[in-house]
N, C-alpha and C positions, 0 to 999 in steps of 0.2 A: 503494499501499499504505500502511496507517494504521500509525502509530508502535506500538509493541508496549506502551509504558506510556502510558495516558492522560495528557493533562496538565490541571489544572483552573487557571482564571485567575478572579481576583475582578476583576470590572469594576464599580466603584462607581456609575459613572454611566450605566449600562444600565437605562433608563426602560421601554422600550416596544418593541413588535415591530419598529418601523423602526431601532431601536438593533442588535436581534438580527441584522435583516438585512444592516445595515451592516458589523457585527462578522463575520458569516458569509462575506460578499463579500470582506471584506479577507483573511481566512484563505484563502479559495479561491483568490485571487489569487497567493498565495504557494505554495500545494500545492492543485492541483485535485481531488486525491485525499483530502484531508484529511474528517474527519467532524467536524461542529461542532454541539452539543447546548447550548443556553443556558436557564437558568432564571430568569426576571425577578425572582422572590420572594426567591432567595438572592444573585442577582447573580453567579451561577457561568457560567461557560462552560467547557465540556468538549470538548478538542481532541484527535482522534487524528492524528497527521501525522508525516511523515518528518523533518521540520523540527524544529530545537532550540527549546526553550521562548523563549529570547532572540529569534529571529526571529518567532516568534507574537507574542510581546509587542509588538515594534516594529510589527509589522502592525496590531495593534489600537490601538496608541496613535497610529499614523500615521491612522488613521481616525477620530481625535479624541476616542479614549476614554481612561479612567485605569484602568490595572492596578495593583491595590493588592497583589495576591498570587499566587503561583504555586506550584503543589504538583504532583508527579507521584504518580500511583496505584500502588501495589505492587499488582500482579496476584496475587502468591504471596510468603509470608514464607519466605525459603529454610531458616527453622528451624522452621516449622511442622510438626507431627507428630513432632518428635523425642521430646517427651515422651510422647506417644501410643504412639510405638515402644518406648520403655521400658517401658511397662504392657504392651504386647502380648507383649514378650519375657518378663516376668515371669509374664504368664497362661500363656504358652507352656510355660515352665519348671514351673510349678504343675500344669498339666494333665498333664504327662509324668512327673509324680513326683518331679521334681527342684527343687522349692521348697526354699528356704533352711529351715532348722530353726528352728522357732518356739520360742521359751523362754516 
């Protein structure tokens, strides 16, 4: 099962498809169910895994690469939609004739 929050690693010395294959193999040795996607142009490796980011970093570095940054992708902002909910409520009140008095 993949990690619910994908992890992004910046691997500065990932230069070719051979590098991508080595990184993928290193991550898959740690977690056979991991998903690994690499973008050579941006030096980004996105991993979905049950493992912690520190373990994935160690696996990539043990394969001979340099991890310069790690971030977690937020799948959803817990506060997203709050502003929209307020507007929806105000719209409902207006539609029901309960709109605040306008001066």
